C-alpha positions in Angstrom: 13.4 41.9 10.3 10.4 39.5 10.3 12.6 36.2 11.7 13.6 38.8 14.3 10.9 39.4 15.8 9.9 35.2 15.4 12.9 35.0 17.4 12.2 37.8 20.0 8.6 36.5 19.8 9.9 32.8 20.7 12.7 33.3 23.1 9.7 35.4 25.3 7.8 32.7 25.5 7.5 29.9 28.3 7.5 26.9 25.5 11.6 27.9 24.6 13.8 25.4 25.7 17.3 25.5 27.2 18.3 23.9 24.7 17.9 26.2 22.0 18.7 29.0 23.9 22.6 27.6 24.4 22.7 26.3 21.3 21.6 30.5 20.1 24.6 31.4 22.1 27.0 28.9 20.3 26.5 30.0 17.4 26.9 33.9 18.9 30.4 32.7 20.0 31.6 30.7 17.3 30.7 34.1 15.0 32.7 35.9 17.7 35.7 33.3 17.1 35.3 34.0 13.7 35.5 37.5 13.4 38.6 37.5 16.0 40.5 35.1 13.6 39.6 37.5 11.1 41.0 40.5 12.5 44.1 38.2 13.5 44.7 37.0 9.9 44.2 40.9 8.7 47.0 42.0 11.1 49.4 39.2 10.3 48.7 40.8 6.6 49.1 44.6 7.6 52.5 43.5 9.7 53.6 42.1 6.5 52.9 44.8 4.4 54.0 47.8 6.4 57.5 45.7 6.5 57.8 46.7 2.4 57.0 49.9 2.7 60.3 52.0 2.3 59.4 55.1 4.2 62.4 57.6 2.3 61.4 55.7 -0.7 57.7 57.6 0.1 59.6 60.3 1.4 61.4 60.7 -1.7 58.5 60.7 -4.3 56.8 63.0 -2.2 59.7 65.6 -2.2 59.6 65.0 -6.3 55.9 65.6 -6.4 56.1 68.8 -4.2 59.0 70.1 -6.4 56.7 68.8 -9.6 53.6 71.1 -7.8 56.4 73.9 -7.5 57.5 73.8 -10.8 53.6 73.4 -12.3 52.8 76.4 -10.2 55.6 78.5 -12.1 54.9 77.8 -15.4 50.9 78.3 -14.6 52.5 82.1 -13.2 54.3 82.8 -16.8 51.7 81.3 -19.0 48.6 83.5 -17.2 50.5 86.5 -15.9 
């Protein structure tokens, strides 16, 4: 926090050189470029993983889980009622 205040104060003083301002802007641009590269990489990985998914298998698994849940409900009704 103190660093930000110090930087803010320096930016407002006439002693602050134009070259320093450009250097800070270049750092910001470099950060944005790295963020974009990271997002592109993550997007590519997500696309690859999405291709591996088989929606029919997922639906079958959900159906099996629903059947098991219904069986458990029947067992609970017999035991507790």
